[in-house]
C-alpha positions in Angstrom: 53.4 97.5 38.7 52.9 94.1 37.0 54.7 90.9 37.8 57.6 91.6 35.4 58.2 95.0 36.8 58.2 93.6 40.4 60.6 90.9 39.4 62.9 93.4 37.8 62.9 95.6 41.0 63.6 92.6 43.2 66.4 91.4 41.0 68.0 94.9 41.0 67.8 95.0 44.8 69.6 91.6 45.1 72.3 92.7 42.7 72.9 95.9 44.5 73.1 94.1 47.9 75.6 91.6 46.5 77.8 94.3 44.9 78.0 96.4 48.0 78.0 93.7 50.8 80.1 91.0 49.1 82.2 92.7 46.4 82.4 96.1 48.3 81.6 98.0 45.1 79.1 100.8 44.6 77.2 99.0 41.9 77.1 101.6 39.2 74.8 100.8 36.3 74.6 97.0 36.8 71.5 96.9 39.0 69.6 99.0 36.5 70.9 97.0 33.6 69.7 93.7 35.2 66.3 95.2 35.9 66.0 96.4 32.3 66.9 92.9 30.9 63.8 91.7 32.7 61.6 94.6 31.9 62.9 96.9 29.2 60.0 99.4 29.8 60.6 99.7 33.5 61.5 103.4 33.4 57.9 104.2 32.3 56.6 102.5 35.5 59.2 104.1 37.7 58.4 107.6 36.4 55.3 107.7 38.6 57.5 107.7 41.7 58.3 111.4 41.3 56.0 114.3 41.1 58.3 116.5 39.1 61.6 115.8 37.4 64.4 117.4 35.4 66.8 115.9 33.0 70.1 117.6 32.3 72.2 117.0 29.2 75.0 118.7 27.2 78.5 118.0 26.2 80.1 119.5 29.3 78.9 120.2 32.8 76.1 117.6 33.2 77.3 116.1 36.5 78.0 119.4 38.2 74.7 120.9 37.1 72.5 118.0 38.0 74.2 117.6 41.4 73.7 121.3 42.2 70.1 121.1 41.2 69.6 118.0 43.5 71.4 119.8 46.4 69.3 122.9 46.0 66.0 120.9 45.8 67.0 118.8 48.8 67.8 122.0 50.8 64.2 123.1 50.1 62.8 120.1 52.0 61.9 117.8 49.1 62.9 114.2 48.7 65.3 113.9 45.8 66.6 111.0 43.7 69.6 111.7 41.5 72.2 109.7 39.6 74.9 111.6 41.3 77.8 109.3 40.2 77.3 110.3 36.6 75.8 107.0 35.4 73.9 108.8 32.7 72.5 106.2 30.3 69.1 104.7 30.7 70.2 101.9 33.1 71.8 104.5 35.3 68.6 106.5 35.5 66.6 103.3 36.2 69.1 102.3 38.9 68.8 105.6 40.7 65.0 105.4 40.8 65.2 101.8 42.0 67.6 102.6 44.8 65.6 105.6 45.9 62.1 104.2 45.5 61.6 103.4 49.2 62.3 107.0 50.2 60.1 108.3 47.4 57.2 106.1 48.5 57.5 107.4 52.1 57.7 111.0 51.0 54.7 113.3 51.0 52.9 113.9 47.7 54.2 116.9 45.9 57.6 116.7 47.6 59.2 114.0 45.4 61.6 115.2 42.8 63.9 113.4 40.3 67.1 115.0 39.0 68.9 113.1 36.3 71.9 113.6 34.2 71.5 112.0 30.8 73.9 111.2 28.0 73.0 113.2 24.8 72.3 110.2 22.7 70.3 108.5 25.4 67.8 111.4 25.7 65.7 109.8 23.0 65.3 106.7 25.2 64.9 108.5 28.5 62.6 111.4 27.8 59.7 109.5 26.2 59.5 107.2 29.2 60.3 109.5 32.0 58.5 112.5 30.5 60.3 115.0 32.8 58.9 118.4 33.8 62.0 120.2 32.6 64.9 119.4 30.3 68.1 121.4 30.7 70.3 121.7 27.6 73.7 123.1 28.6 75.9 123.2 25.5 76.9 121.2 22.5 80.5 120.7 21.4 82.3 118.1 19.4 82.9 115.1 21.6 84.0 111.5 20.8 83.5 111.8 17.1 83.8 108.0 16.6 80.8 107.6 18.9 78.6 110.7 18.5 79.5 111.6 14.9 79.2 115.3 14.1 77.1 117.7 16.2 74.2 117.8 13.8 73.5 114.1 14.6 73.4 114.9 18.3 71.1 117.8 17.6 68.7 115.6 15.7 68.6 113.0 18.5 67.9 115.7 21.2 65.2 117.4 19.1 63.5 114.1 18.4 63.6 113.2 22.2 61.8 116.5 22.9 59.2 115.9 20.3 58.4 112.6 22.0 57.9 114.4 25.3 55.9 117.4 24.2 54.8 118.4 27.8 58.5 118.9 28.8 59.7 122.5 29.1 63.1 123.1 27.6 65.5 125.3 29.6 68.4 126.0 27.3 71.6 128.0 27.0 70.7 130.6 24.4 74.3 131.7 24.1 75.0 128.5 22.2 73.6 128.7 18.7 73.5 124.9 18.5 71.2 124.8 21.5 69.1 127.7 20.3 68.6 126.0 16.9 67.1 122.9 18.7 64.7 125.2 20.6 63.7 126.8 17.3 62.7 123.5 15.8 60.7 121.8 18.6 57.2 122.6 19.8 58.0 122.4 23.5 57.7 125.4 25.7 61.1 126.9 26.4 63.1 129.2 28.7 66.2 130.8 27.3 69.1 131.7 29.6 72.5 133.2 29.0 75.0 135.8 30.0 73.7 139.3 29.3 76.7 141.2 28.0 80.4 140.5 27.2 82.5 139.4 30.1 85.8 140.1 28.4 87.5 137.5 30.5 87.9 134.5 28.2 87.3 135.8 24.7 88.0 132.9 22.3 87.9 131.8 18.7 84.6 130.4 17.6 84.9 126.6 17.6 81.9 124.6 16.6 79.1 126.8 15.1 80.1 129.3 12.5 77.0 129.1 10.3 73.3 130.0 10.7 71.1 126.9 11.4 68.3 128.5 9.3 70.0 129.5 6.1 73.7 128.3 6.4 75.1 131.8 6.1 78.1 132.7 8.3 77.1 134.0 11.7 78.3 137.2 13.1 79.1 137.7 16.8 78.8 140.9 18.9 81.0 139.1 21.4 82.2 135.6 22.2 82.4 134.2 25.8 84.2 131.0 24.8 83.8 128.3 22.1 80.8 129.3 20.1 79.0 130.8 23.1 78.1 134.5 22.9 75.8 137.0 21.2 75.3 136.0 17.6 73.1 136.9 14.7 72.8 136.1 11.0 73.2 139.0 8.7 71.4 137.1 5.9 68.1 135.9 7.4 68.1 137.8 10.7 68.1 134.7 13.0 70.0 135.3 16.2 70.3 134.7 19.8 66.8 134.5 21.3 65.8 137.0 24.0 67.0 135.9 27.4 64.2 135.0 29.8 66.7 134.2 32.6 69.8 136.3 32.6 73.3 136.3 34.1 74.5 139.9 34.7 77.4 141.6 36.4 79.9 138.8 35.8 83.2 139.7 37.5 86.3 137.6 38.1 87.8 138.3 41.5 90.7 136.8 43.5 88.5 134.1 44.9 86.5 133.3 41.7 83.6 134.5 39.6 80.8 136.5 41.1 77.6 137.4 39.2 73.8 138.1 39.5 71.0 135.8 38.5 68.0 137.8 37.1 64.9 135.7 37.1 63.1 137.6 34.3 63.7 139.4 31.1 62.9 142.9 32.4 65.4 145.2 34.0 63.6 145.2 37.4 63.3 141.4 37.6 64.2 139.8 41.0 67.9 139.1 41.2 70.2 137.0 43.5 73.9 137.5 43.8 76.1 134.4 43.6 79.8 134.2 44.6 81.8 131.2 43.4 85.2 129.8 44.3 85.8 128.9 40.6 87.8 130.9 38.1 86.4 129.2 35.0 83.6 130.9 33.0 82.2 127.5 32.3 81.2 127.2 35.9 79.2 130.4 35.6 77.1 128.7 33.0 76.8 125.5 35.0 75.8 127.3 38.2 73.3 129.5 36.4 71.7 126.6 34.6 71.4 124.7 37.9 69.9 127.6 39.9 67.5 128.7 37.1 66.2 125.1 36.9 66.0 124.9 40.7 63.9 128.0 40.9 61.5 126.5 38.3 61.2 123.5 40.6 60.2 125.9 43.4 63.4 126.3 45.3 63.6 129.6 47.3 66.5 131.9 46.2 67.7 131.9 49.8 68.9 128.3 49.4 71.1 129.0 46.3 74.3 130.5 47.7 74.4 128.1 50.7 74.0 125.2 48.3 76.9 126.3 46.2 79.1 126.9 49.3 78.5 123.4 50.5 78.9 121.8 47.1 81.6 119.1 46.7 82.3 118.1 43.1 81.7 114.4 42.3 84.4 111.9 41.7 87.3 114.2 42.5 86.5 116.8 39.9 88.0 120.2 40.7 89.6 118.4 43.7 92.7 119.6 45.6 95.3 117.5 47.4 98.2 118.4 49.6 101.0 116.1 48.5 104.7 116.3 49.6 104.2 120.0 50.5 102.6 121.0 47.3 99.0 121.6 46.3 97.8 119.5 43.4 94.6 120.3 41.6 93.0 117.8 39.2 90.1 118.1 36.8 88.4 116.2 34.0 88.3 117.4 30.4 87.2 115.1 27.6 87.0 117.2 24.5 88.6 120.3 22.9 86.4 122.9 24.6 86.8 121.1 28.0 90.5 121.1 27.7 90.5 124.8 26.6 88.5 125.7 29.7 91.0 124.0 31.9 94.0 125.6 30.1 92.3 129.0 30.5 91.8 128.3 34.2 95.5 127.3 34.6 96.5 130.5 32.8 94.1 132.7 34.9 95.6 131.2 38.1 99.1 131.8 36.9 99.9 128.1 36.9 103.1 126.8 35.4 103.4 123.2 36.6 101.0 120.9 34.7 100.4 117.4 33.4 97.9 116.3 30.7 96.7 112.7 30.6 95.2 111.3 27.4 93.6 107.8 27.1 91.9 106.2 24.1 89.7 103.5 25.7 86.2 102.8 24.4 84.6 105.3 26.8 87.1 108.0 25.6 86.8 107.4 21.9 89.7 105.9 19.9 90.1 109.0 17.7 92.3 111.4 19.6 92.9 113.8 16.6 90.8 116.4 18.5 93.8 117.3 20.7 94.9 119.4 17.7 91.8 121.6 18.3 92.9 122.3 21.9 94.6 125.7 22.3 97.7 124.5 24.2 99.5 127.5 22.6 97.7 129.7 25.2 100.1 128.6 27.9 103.2 128.1 25.8 104.6 131.5 26.7 104.2 131.0 30.5 107.5 131.8 32.2 109.1 128.7 33.7 106.4 126.3 32.3 107.0 122.6 33.3 104.7 120.2 31.5 104.2 116.4 31.4 102.2 114.0 29.2 100.7 110.8 30.4 98.0 108.2 29.6 97.8 105.5 26.9 98.3 108.1 24.3 101.0 110.0 26.1 103.2 110.2 23.1 100.5 111.7 21.0 100.0 114.3 23.7 103.7 115.0 23.8 103.8 115.6 20.0 100.8 117.9 20.2 102.5 119.9 23.0 105.7 120.0 20.9 103.8 121.7 18.1 102.5 124.2 20.6 106.0 125.0 21.6 105.9 123.1 24.9 108.6 120.6 25.8 106.7 117.9 27.8 108.2 114.8 29.4 106.5 111.4 29.3 105.3 110.1 32.7 103.5 106.8 33.6 101.9 108.2 36.7 101.3 111.5 38.5 103.9 110.7 41.3 106.7 110.9 38.8 105.6 114.4 37.7 105.2 115.7 41.3 108.6 114.2 42.2 110.2 115.9 39.2 109.1 119.3 40.4 110.2 118.8 44.0 112.7 121.6 43.7 110.2 124.1 42.3 108.7 126.8 44.6 106.4 125.0 47.1 103.6 127.6 46.6 103.3 126.8 42.9 100.1 124.6 42.5 100.5 121.6 40.2 97.6 121.2 37.8 96.6 117.8 36.3 94.1 117.5 33.6 92.8 114.1 32.4 90.2 112.8 30.0 87.4 110.4 30.8 89.0 107.0 31.7 92.3 108.6 32.7 90.7 110.7 35.4 89.5 108.0 38.0 93.0 106.4 38.2 94.5 109.8 38.6 92.2 110.6 41.5 92.9 107.2 43.1 96.6 107.8 42.9 96.3 111.3 44.3 94.3 109.9 47.2 97.0 107.3 47.9 99.7 110.0 47.9 98.1 112.2 50.6 100.3 110.8 53.3 103.5 110.3 51.3 106.5 112.3 52.4 108.4 114.6 50.1 111.5 112.5 49.9 109.7 109.3 48.8 107.8 111.2 46.1 110.9 113.0 44.9 112.7 109.6 44.6 110.2 108.4 42.0 111.5 110.7 39.3 115.0 111.1 37.9 116.0 113.7 35.3 117.5 113.7 31.9 120.4 115.9 31.1 117.9 118.6 30.0 116.2 118.4 33.4 112.9 116.8 32.2 111.4 113.9 34.1 112.2 110.4 33.2 110.2 107.4 34.6 112.4 105.2 36.8 110.7 102.0 35.5 111.7 102.6 31.9 115.3 101.9 30.9 116.9 103.0 27.6 117.2 100.3 25.0 120.3 100.1 22.8 119.4 99.0 19.3 121.6 96.5 17.4 121.6 98.7 14.3 120.8 102.4 13.5 117.2 103.4 13.6 116.0 104.9 10.3 112.9 107.0 10.3 111.4 107.7 6.9 108.7 110.4 6.4 106.4 110.0 3.5 105.2 113.3 2.1 106.9 115.4 4.8 105.7 118.6 3.2 102.1 117.5 3.7 102.8 116.5 7.3 104.7 119.7 8.1 107.7 117.6 9.4 110.6 119.3 7.7 111.6 121.1 10.9 111.7 118.0 13.1 115.1 116.8 12.0 
């Protein structure tokens, strides 16, 4: 390292010490950001600290997949550095390497592995400097349109990133035609994985990729797993899902979650490993499969895979469960239409009927929330005894969306009001809370704070309207001095005739 790089590393160490020792904070991306201000090319120097590395990207599942890979590699005896908290832009990757560089320098040669989650748009900055051994591409869905734009822009960025790192091997989800089209246009070696056969568990409408990437003709599907994931082909030019080099077979949904086999080869007699999960969402089958296929490429023995999954604790409260006032509360993150659809399907699969949806529109979420009309809330509208709530900075938008789905949802300002409002419901009914990006951390923090709350104090936080729906205690009705007149312009275009 030159003087500038050394100064950047030292400055980062001082910043991290100050954040943790004085401010009692984890630090996040700030140490990496400070280091990059001093040396913008620092990542290129830090890349030599690891012998092999893998970068994980995709719209959904990056944090889960990268953490599972890191856990599996660590279980094999290697020294691992990973941006586990989900700081997935270039400063986050730099910060993770800076924090772990002492351990990496002490580790034996050949045993130093980097596992990094990366934001899709930052792959073009990270891959050319890090030059990872493997690049895992999970899926591509519409997400934060005011930041990412349409999916073809994201595809272009990822393809260009791979072109700038030609020695990197692409491990991609071939069930997603948007991922497969990237593999078809880059020169990198690639490994296609996917689910071999219809699962029949979460068949869905095709969401984001209806047309062939080669000739723009409509794609045809033999079966759909969810979203646009499935077995597809173009009747016009013949392009279709690539042959699977790594396969998921025998997918079955049991009482405790999904079970399946991982086949580490395209042939019928390829070595297989059975995996049992405690998750009832098909998206987790893809995440686990991607993680363990990548881990095997990094040299992890198959014997470490199931124990790694059994010991896995999701980051930041994701898929977390709390016991509050005698009721189990389960919370999860969903930040785009497909993410919300997967959570709704999980609620439906579990027979859930108590739920709250939190929607924020901060910078990190994207200010355009029109995507909620692409979420299939109608899927749970016919659930007997359904009780729903809407929260977040755009709670009223969520309430209106749920109304169009045929769901009467009450506005809440926090999760305690919702839990209190269902105090009289059967105690064995789990309460499900789903929140988008910036709404999720405050939700987790509030749930952590409610773990020791007694049932009566929680119940006292919610009162009811005459129709029985929750009403926040800190909001009082306002009597207007004159009648309120609401005028709809072009009501026929807005489909508002039936709203009175």
